[in-house]
C-alpha positions, 0 to 999 in steps of 0.5 A: 738315021733316027729321023728316018726310022721314026718317019718310016715307023709312022706309016706302019702305025697308020696302017695298023691303026687304020686296020684296027679302027676298021675292025671296030666295026667288022667285029659287029658283023654276023659271024661264027665264033671262030672268026669273031675269035681270030678278029679279037686276036688280031686286034690284041696282036695290034695293041702289042705291035703298036706299043713296041714300035712306039717304045722302040723309037723313043728308046732309040731316040732318048737312050733313057732306061726309065723308057725301057723299064716303063715299056717292060712294066706296061707289057707285062701289065697288059699281058696280065690284065687281058689274061686275068680278065679272061679268067675271072669274066670269061663272058666279058667283052673282048672288043671293050678290053682290046679298046681299053688296052689300045687307048691306054697304049696310045696314052702311055706312048704320047706321055713317055715322049712328052714326059717321062716322069708323067708318063710313069705316074700315069702308069702307076695310077692305071695299074692301082685303079685296075685293081678295084675295076676288076671287081666292078663287073661283078657287082654290076651284074650281081647286085640287082638292088643298085637302082633302089639307091637313086636319092643316095646317088644323088645326094652323096654325088652333090655333096662330093661335088661341093667339097671344092668349096671347102677344100678346093683348088683353082687350076685353068680358071676353074675351081673344080679341083680338091688339093691335099698336098700332093694328092689332087682330085677332080670331083666332077669326073666321078660325080658324072658316074653317080649322076648317071646312076641317079638319072637312070634309077629315077627314071627306070620306072614312070616317075610321078610329077613330084618325083619328076620335079625333084629330079630336075631339081637335083639335076639343076643343082649339079649343073649350078654347082659346076657353073659356080666352080666355072667348070662350063665343060662339065656343066654342058656334059651333065645338062646334055646327059640329064636331057638325053636321058630324059628323052630315052626314058620318056620318048618325049621330044620336049626334053630334047627341045628344052635342053637345046633352049636351056643349053643356048640360054645357059651359054649366053648367060655364062658368057655375060657373067664370066670373063674366062668364058668370054676369053675362051670365045674370043680365042675361038672366034679369032685367035689369030688377033691375040696370038700372043696372048689368050689365043696362044694355046688354040693357035699353037694347037692348029700349028701342030696339026698343020705342021704333022700334016696327013702323015706326021713328023714322026714320033720324037721328031715334032715340038708338041711341047710348044702346045700348052697342056699338050699332055692333057687338054690338047693331047690330040693335037700332039698325036696329029703333029707327030703320028699324023692327021690319018692316025688321029682320025683313026683314033676318032673312028675307034672311039665311034666304034666304042660309042657303037658297042656301047649303044648296042649293049643298051639296046640289047639289055632288057632291064630299063635301069641298066638300059638307062645306064648304058645309054647314059655312059654312052652319051657321056663318053662320046660327048667327052670325045667331041668336046675335046676334039672339037676344042682343040681343032677350033670346031667349038670354043675349048672347054678344058675336057680331056680325051678318054683314056688317052690324056693325062690326068688321074681323075680323068683316066680312073673315071673312064676305067670305072665307066668301061668296067660298068659297061663290062658288067651290063655286057654281061647282064645283056648276053648272059648265055654268050660263052655256052652259045659259043661253046655250042658253035665250036662243038657243032663245027667239030 
């Protein structure tokens, strides 16, 4: 009976997620304020219904009172967050807030399915992170002096990145974690934010040769530290951010070509220098020949995606725990197995919708510093999605990058929430008269 309920609910969830994914693009169509408000309300309604259906299935399957408590707490959290955000920032982006809640809802559901303890911990981290994130849009909108601190971003970011050489811990072959007792932190997740601020502040005004050389040096040091930490996914992300922002700021294609050539050369060097890079490449090129060893992770991921098929096994009906680190790096595979490939593809479209929203904000904001910030966070966000999904589907070698707002991990979810909060602030800068215009439209209709 529970198997039937779980499988049947999958079709409802797929239809809802499909409609939600479609709305990620239709919200950009020209429309009156009332029509746009209805679209936002529909998105918000889908978040609550999706969250309720999934937790109802999990409660019926496990009869665990902690899951009931988690659902109640998360429902109140979403309600309070949306209400408070509308009160404090009435001219903020409802689109971005809805997407944040939807992706967090997926995360809470899948983590509750995989590990109730980790789900509770992730929820607590999100609640705590929400408090400073409520202040960030105000700071971004009002603090016009942020672009002056360019060297501070570069120096502090680089120093924080280097802390792993003093109090670092090794995890999955990379020494890119700070470990102090029960406290664990991944500096690169937060330094990517200061890195984007540094590049944007430096290139906001046409830099001279000396400034440009120093900027390249600082960027190269960031990437070099990540390579020394064996965090090659992070190194690739930082490298691409620098190349794209340089091209965006100057319009010179040489930065893109240099980025491609430099990335290829760096990849070849990493392949020859680091054994775990060679192992990942071998696992990507032919995992079936080493299925009992280094290819186990990617083959289990592919098995899970193939087993789920288009429509999924049903929530709590699959075997996602067979996938190593299914709650973080390979959570996309767990989603595809139980909720179906259709649902997983819809999530990718939601991510694309967020990326499009970021790019539109970047195009519409006039100040070049904020424009570069928005473009930087756009590239950072979509590159992280590409590296994660590409790695678990064997499209590219696995880089150990998490899925934004969905994967388990305090550093990952906190840094993404900070990025979304910064984009809310830039949104309010780009559309300062948005609320007044909507009120005028309603008044004219009356």
